[in-house]
C-alpha positions in Angstrom: 11.2 -33.8 26.9 9.8 -30.9 24.8 7.3 -31.7 22.0 8.8 -32.2 18.5 8.1 -29.2 16.3 5.6 -29.7 13.5 7.5 -28.2 10.5 4.9 -29.1 7.9 2.2 -27.2 9.8 4.5 -24.1 10.1 5.3 -24.3 6.4 1.6 -24.6 5.5 0.8 -21.5 7.6 3.6 -19.5 5.8 2.3 -20.6 2.4 -1.3 -19.6 3.3 -0.1 -16.2 4.5 1.8 -15.7 1.2 -1.2 -16.7 -0.8 -3.4 -14.3 1.2 -1.1 -11.4 0.6 -0.8 -12.2 -3.1 -4.6 -12.3 -3.4 -4.9 -8.9 -1.6 -2.3 -7.4 -3.9 -4.0 -8.7 -7.0 -7.3 -7.3 -5.7 -5.8 -3.9 -5.1 -4.2 -4.0 -8.6 -7.6 -5.0 -10.2 -9.4 -2.1 -8.5 -6.9 0.3 -10.1 -6.2 2.1 -6.8 -3.1 1.9 -4.7 -1.1 3.6 -2.1 1.3 5.0 -4.7 -1.6 6.7 -6.5 -3.0 8.2 -3.3 0.4 9.6 -2.4 0.8 11.3 -5.8 -2.6 12.8 -5.5 -2.0 14.0 -2.0 1.3 15.6 -3.0 -0.2 17.2 -6.1 -3.0 19.0 -4.2 -0.9 20.9 -1.7 1.7 21.9 -4.2 -0.9 23.7 -6.3 -2.2 25.8 -3.4 0.9 27.9 -2.7 1.3 28.6 -6.5 -2.0 30.5 -6.8 -1.3 33.2 -4.2 2.2 33.9 -5.5 0.9 34.4 -9.1 -1.7 37.0 -7.9 -0.9 40.8 -7.8 1.3 42.0 -5.0 -0.2 44.7 -2.9 
């Protein structure tokens, strides 16, 4: 006969994982940085580069 599942242990593990993710998210938010900010900065830099050569004199 297979062992009986320990549902309370599984539930506690899920709760701990949620708590850990929530703490990590709060830490990222407190630092002021985030993935969204990094993406915006990464998109902004390359978009400026092509504009400069086009605005120069055409030879």
